C-alpha positions as CSV (number, residue, x, y, z in Angstrom):
1,X,0.3,-0.1,-0.2
2,X,1.6,3.2,-0.9
3,X,2.0,5.8,1.6
4,X,-0.3,9.0,1.9
5,X,-1.9,11.5,3.4
6,X,-4.9,12.9,3.6
7,X,-6.0,16.4,5.3
8,X,-8.5,19.2,5.7
9,X,-7.4,22.4,6.9
10,X,-10.0,24.6,9.4
11,X,-13.2,25.7,7.8
12,X,-11.8,24.3,4.1
13,X,-15.2,22.2,2.5
14,X,-11.9,19.6,0.7
15,X,-9.9,17.8,1.9
16,X,-6.5,17.2,-0.1
17,X,-4.9,13.8,-1.0
18,X,-1.0,13.7,-1.4
19,X,0.1,10.0,-2.2
20,X,3.5,8.4,-2.8
21,X,3.3,6.1,-5.7
22,X,6.9,5.0,-6.0
23,X,9.2,3.8,-2.7
24,X,9.1,4.5,1.1
25,X,8.9,8.2,2.5
26,X,12.2,9.8,3.9
27,X,13.1,9.3,7.2
28,X,14.7,12.2,8.3
29,X,16.5,12.0,12.4
30,X,16.3,15.7,13.1
31,X,14.0,19.1,12.0
32,X,17.0,20.4,10.8
33,X,17.0,18.2,7.6
34,X,13.8,19.9,6.3
35,X,15.7,22.5,5.8
36,X,14.8,23.0,1.8
37,X,12.3,20.4,1.6
38,X,8.8,20.2,0.6
39,X,6.4,17.8,1.1
40,X,3.5,16.1,4.0
41,X,5.7,16.1,7.5
42,X,5.1,13.3,9.8
43,X,7.1,13.9,12.7
44,X,6.9,11.9,16.6
45,X,7.4,13.3,19.5
46,X,11.1,11.9,20.3
47,X,12.9,11.1,16.8
48,X,14.8,7.9,16.8
49,X,15.8,5.6,13.8
50,X,12.9,3.1,14.5
51,X,10.6,5.9,14.8
52,X,11.9,8.9,12.1
53,X,11.0,12.1,10.7
54,X,8.7,10.7,7.6
55,X,8.5,13.5,4.8
56,X,6.1,11.8,1.7
57,X,6.9,13.4,-1.7
58,X,3.7,14.6,-3.2
59,X,4.1,11.9,-6.5
60,X,-0.1,12.7,-6.6
61,X,-2.1,15.2,-5.5
62,X,-5.9,15.6,-5.8
63,X,-9.0,17.3,-4.2
64,X,-11.6,15.9,-2.6
65,X,-15.0,17.5,-1.6
66,X,-16.3,17.0,1.2
67,X,-19.8,15.1,2.5
68,X,-20.3,13.5,-1.2
69,X,-17.2,11.5,-2.1
70,X,-16.7,11.3,-5.9
71,X,-16.8,7.7,-7.1
72,X,-13.4,8.3,-9.5
73,X,-11.7,9.2,-6.3
74,X,-9.3,6.3,-5.0
75,X,-9.9,5.4,-1.4
76,X,-7.0,3.9,0.2
77,X,-8.2,0.3,1.4
78,X,-4.9,0.2,4.3
79,X,-3.4,-2.5,5.6
80,X,-3.7,-2.5,9.8
81,X,-1.8,-5.0,11.9
82,X,-2.3,-5.8,15.7
83,X,0.1,-3.5,18.4
84,X,0.4,-4.4,22.0
85,X,0.9,-1.3,24.3
86,X,0.8,-1.4,28.2
87,X,-1.9,-1.2,29.8
88,X,-3.0,2.7,30.5
89,X,-5.5,2.5,33.4
90,X,-6.1,4.8,36.5
91,X,-3.8,3.4,38.4
92,X,-1.0,3.2,36.0
93,X,-1.7,7.4,35.4
94,X,-1.8,7.9,39.6
95,X,1.7,6.0,39.2
96,X,3.3,8.6,36.9
97,X,1.1,11.6,38.3
98,X,3.1,10.9,41.6
99,X,6.2,10.5,39.6
100,X,6.3,13.6,38.1
101,X,4.7,15.6,40.6
102,X,7.5,14.8,42.6
103,X,9.9,16.4,40.6
104,X,7.7,19.8,40.3
105,X,7.7,19.2,43.8
106,X,11.1,19.7,43.9
107,X,11.7,22.3,41.9
108,X,13.3,20.0,38.6
109,X,10.7,21.2,36.2
110,X,8.7,24.4,36.3
111,X,6.2,22.4,34.0
112,X,5.7,18.7,32.8
113,X,3.2,17.4,30.3
114,X,2.2,13.7,31.6
115,X,0.2,12.0,28.6
116,X,-1.6,8.9,28.6
117,X,-2.8,6.2,26.1
118,X,-6.5,4.2,25.6
119,X,-7.3,1.4,23.7
120,X,-11.3,1.5,22.4
121,X,-13.1,-0.9,19.8
122,X,-12.8,-0.2,16.6
123,X,-16.8,-0.2,15.0
124,X,-17.0,-3.1,12.4
125,X,-17.1,-2.5,9.2
126,X,-15.6,1.2,9.5
127,X,-12.4,1.9,7.5
128,X,-10.2,4.8,8.2
129,X,-11.6,7.2,5.6
130,X,-14.5,6.9,6.7
131,X,-13.4,8.0,10.3
132,X,-11.9,11.1,8.7
133,X,-14.7,12.3,6.8
134,X,-16.4,12.0,10.7
135,X,-13.5,13.6,11.8
136,X,-14.0,16.9,8.9
137,X,-17.8,17.0,9.7
138,X,-17.6,17.0,13.8
139,X,-14.6,19.7,14.1
140,X,-14.9,22.2,11.5
141,X,-12.6,24.9,13.5
142,X,-9.9,22.0,13.4
143,X,-6.8,20.2,11.3
144,X,-8.0,17.1,10.2
145,X,-5.7,14.3,8.9
146,X,-5.3,10.9,8.0
147,X,-1.9,9.2,7.4
148,X,-0.5,5.8,6.5
149,X,2.9,4.6,6.0
150,X,4.3,1.4,6.3
151,X,6.7,2.9,8.9
152,X,4.5,5.0,10.9
153,X,1.0,3.0,10.7
154,X,-2.2,4.4,10.2
155,X,-3.2,7.8,12.0
156,X,-5.9,10.0,12.4
157,X,-5.4,13.5,14.2
158,X,-7.7,16.3,14.4
159,X,-5.8,19.2,16.2
160,X,-6.3,23.2,16.7
161,X,-2.8,23.7,17.5
162,X,-0.6,25.5,15.1
163,X,2.9,25.1,15.2
164,X,3.9,26.9,12.2
165,X,2.1,28.6,9.1
166,X,3.0,30.8,6.7
167,X,4.8,31.6,3.2
168,X,7.2,33.8,1.2
169,X,8.6,35.2,4.4
170,X,5.5,35.7,6.3
171,X,5.0,33.5,9.1
172,X,2.7,32.5,12.1
173,X,2.8,30.6,15.2
174,X,0.3,30.2,18.3
175,X,1.2,29.4,22.1
176,X,-1.8,26.9,23.3
177,X,-2.3,25.9,26.7
178,X,-4.9,25.7,29.2
179,X,-7.7,23.4,29.0
180,X,-11.8,23.8,30.4
181,X,-14.7,21.6,29.4
182,X,-17.4,23.6,28.2
183,X,-21.1,22.7,29.5
184,X,-24.6,23.4,29.6
185,X,-25.3,27.4,27.9
186,X,-21.4,27.6,27.3
187,X,-21.7,25.3,24.3
188,X,-24.0,27.8,22.2
189,X,-20.9,30.1,22.4
190,X,-17.0,30.5,21.4
191,X,-16.0,30.2,25.1
192,X,-16.0,33.9,26.2
193,X,-18.1,32.8,29.8
194,X,-14.7,30.6,30.5
195,X,-13.2,31.9,33.8
196,X,-9.5,30.7,34.1
197,X,-8.0,29.4,36.6
198,X,-4.6,30.5,38.0
199,X,-2.7,27.2,37.0
200,X,-4.3,27.4,33.7
201,X,-3.0,30.9,33.1
202,X,0.2,30.3,34.3
203,X,1.0,27.5,32.0
204,X,-0.2,29.4,28.8
205,X,2.1,32.4,29.8
206,X,5.2,29.3,29.5
207,X,4.0,28.4,27.0
208,X,3.9,31.8,25.7
209,X,7.5,33.0,27.2
210,X,8.8,29.9,25.1
211,X,7.4,31.0,21.5
212,X,9.0,33.9,22.2
213,X,12.5,33.3,23.0
214,X,12.9,30.7,20.3
215,X,11.2,33.3,17.8
216,X,14.0,35.9,19.0
217,X,17.1,33.6,17.9
218,X,15.5,33.7,13.8
219,X,14.3,37.5,14.0
220,X,13.5,40.3,15.6
221,X,10.3,41.5,13.3
222,X,7.6,39.8,16.0
223,X,4.4,40.6,17.4
224,X,2.4,38.9,19.9
225,X,-1.5,39.3,20.4
226,X,-3.5,37.7,23.4
227,X,-4.1,35.4,25.3
228,X,-7.5,35.2,24.2
229,X,-10.1,31.8,24.7
230,X,-10.8,29.6,21.5
231,X,-12.7,26.7,21.1
232,X,-11.5,23.4,20.0
233,X,-15.1,20.7,20.0
234,X,-16.0,21.1,23.5
235,X,-13.3,22.4,25.3
236,X,-11.6,25.6,25.4
237,X,-8.0,26.6,25.6
238,X,-6.1,30.2,26.3
239,X,-4.3,31.1,22.5
240,X,-1.5,33.3,21.9
241,X,-0.9,34.5,18.2
242,X,2.8,35.1,17.3
243,X,2.8,36.9,13.6
244,X,6.6,37.1,12.0
245,X,8.7,37.5,9.4
246,X,11.9,35.2,8.4
247,X,15.0,37.0,6.2
248,X,14.3,33.5,4.4
249,X,12.8,30.5,3.9
250,X,16.0,28.1,3.7
251,X,15.9,27.2,7.4
252,X,12.6,26.4,8.5
253,X,13.8,23.0,9.5
254,X,16.2,25.2,11.9
255,X,13.2,26.8,13.3
256,X,11.0,23.9,14.1
257,X,13.9,22.1,15.6
258,X,13.8,25.0,18.1
259,X,10.5,24.9,18.7
260,X,9.4,21.2,18.7
261,X,8.6,20.2,21.0
262,X,7.0,23.2,22.3
263,X,6.3,23.5,26.7
264,X,2.6,22.7,25.5
265,X,3.6,18.9,25.0
266,X,6.7,18.5,27.1
267,X,7.9,21.0,29.4
268,X,10.6,23.4,31.1
269,X,13.7,23.1,31.2
270,X,13.1,21.6,27.7
271,X,15.4,19.0,27.7
272,X,15.6,18.1,31.3
273,X,11.7,17.6,30.7
274,X,11.9,15.6,27.4
275,X,14.3,13.2,28.7
276,X,12.5,12.6,31.1
277,X,9.3,12.1,29.7
278,X,10.8,9.6,27.2
279,X,12.0,7.6,30.2
280,X,9.5,7.8,32.7
281,X,5.6,8.1,30.7
282,X,3.9,4.7,31.2
283,X,3.0,4.4,27.5
284,X,5.0,5.6,24.1
285,X,4.0,8.4,22.5
286,X,5.5,7.4,18.9
287,X,3.7,10.2,16.6
288,X,0.9,11.5,18.9
289,X,2.4,15.1,20.4
290,X,4.6,15.4,17.3
291,X,3.4,17.5,14.3
292,X,2.4,17.1,10.8
293,X,1.2,18.8,7.5
294,X,2.2,20.3,4.5
295,X,5.8,21.5,3.8
296,X,5.6,24.2,1.3
297,X,8.6,25.0,-1.3
298,X,10.2,28.4,-1.4
299,X,9.2,28.6,-4.9
300,X,6.4,29.2,-6.8
301,X,5.1,26.0,-6.7
302,X,6.5,22.5,-6.3
303,X,6.3,20.0,-9.3
304,X,3.1,18.4,-8.1
305,X,1.6,21.7,-8.7
306,X,0.5,21.9,-5.3
307,X,0.3,24.9,-3.0
308,X,3.5,26.2,-1.4
309,X,2.0,27.8,1.6
310,X,3.3,25.5,4.8
311,X,0.8,24.0,7.4
312,X,2.3,22.5,10.3
313,X,0.2,21.6,13.2
314,X,1.0,19.7,16.5
315,X,-0.2,16.3,16.5
316,X,-3.0,16.2,19.4
317,X,-6.3,14.2,19.4
318,X,-4.8,11.1,17.9
319,X,-5.5,7.9,17.3
320,X,-3.6,5.1,16.2
321,X,-5.9,2.3,14.1
322,X,-5.1,-0.8,14.4
323,X,-7.1,-4.3,13.3
324,X,-9.6,-4.6,15.7
325,X,-9.0,-1.4,17.9
326,X,-7.7,2.1,18.2
327,X,-4.7,3.7,20.5
328,X,-6.3,7.2,21.7
329,X,-3.9,9.5,23.0
330,X,-4.3,12.7,25.4
331,X,-2.1,14.7,28.1
332,X,-2.0,18.0,30.3
333,X,1.0,20.3,31.6
334,X,0.9,19.3,35.4
335,X,2.4,22.3,37.5
336,X,3.3,22.6,41.3
337,X,-0.2,23.2,42.4
338,X,-1.7,20.2,39.9
339,X,-4.1,17.8,41.3
340,X,-4.1,14.6,40.1
341,X,-8.2,14.3,39.9
342,X,-8.3,17.0,38.3
343,X,-5.5,16.0,35.8
344,X,-7.5,13.0,34.8
345,X,-10.9,15.1,34.2
346,X,-9.3,17.3,31.6
347,X,-7.4,13.8,29.6
348,X,-11.1,12.2,29.9
349,X,-12.5,15.5,28.3
350,X,-9.6,15.5,25.3
351,X,-10.1,12.2,25.1
352,X,-13.9,12.9,24.0
353,X,-12.5,13.8,20.8
354,X,-11.6,10.9,18.9
355,X,-14.2,9.0,21.3
356,X,-17.0,11.1,19.5
357,X,-16.0,9.7,15.6
358,X,-16.4,6.2,17.0
359,X,-19.6,6.6,18.5
360,X,-20.7,9.5,15.5
361,X,-22.1,11.1,18.5
362,X,-22.9,13.9,16.3
363,X,-25.7,15.4,17.9
364,X,-23.4,16.0,20.9
365,X,-19.9,16.4,19.7
366,X,-20.5,19.0,16.9
367,X,-19.0,22.3,16.7
368,X,-21.5,25.0,15.4
């Protein structure tokens, strides 16, 4: 089965399918290797030889209308396999939380992100492509993607977090952190009535400060707006928007190397938190909390005719689709004053984004 990616940008009424018809995607071992490259990028949280950055060459590109699929558009039949993960339960989460939180109390980290993975049955006779179209219908505000490669597996993602977006010197990124579940009358709005706790405000400020410090290494011409409340499915986050210019687009890989992983999915200090997560978290993240999307080419158009604008998103609200089940991922940022039960409930709320597609509860989860 050739590697492919199909994605829908927020609020667009069509999806874009990219197929690499010959060979395997390029396997890269650092973000810096993306300098001067173009194609569809699928990057893991921890880049290793076993789980490298995968760069799909756009041998074939097509647009797919949403709502009604053209019978002439090939819908990939994805070969799925079974992967056995360590069980992730409330007990294992409690162990991880105690371990992570102890380091916060010792002052080792200012913030660290703890994630978990749960297993859900894959509904009978439902294809990954059908799940993708469900996600597009349920979550019009989000970047939605389905990516298959032989090395990385089959991943479905619906994420609100931009990592890098833009072209021709004009760029954008965001700092997204803090989470509140919307309930009752709040579901009719955009989160404007949410009251933010000190913990959420502080967590978001950590991320925004980090992003600003990263950008200062590449440009002095940037501005920040926010934070403001933004809705994603039935959750609300705090977001700051950064716009900036770059003297050249030739070093996008270097910029990604500096940004990834952000404190929104890792912690501070970054390298210490990253090392602790990869050595102590109960379930390996694989491509969850990495990043993905289209990396544009500096020239007017790439050989395939695909647009040059870059759209890279942090891979949140993910599922790894296997033969008979799905592995759903979610995480949350911990600070010194974090409470285990509240953090557990935050991950439960985030898992609902993926669970909503499996049950197709459109009346509950659809974003209007």
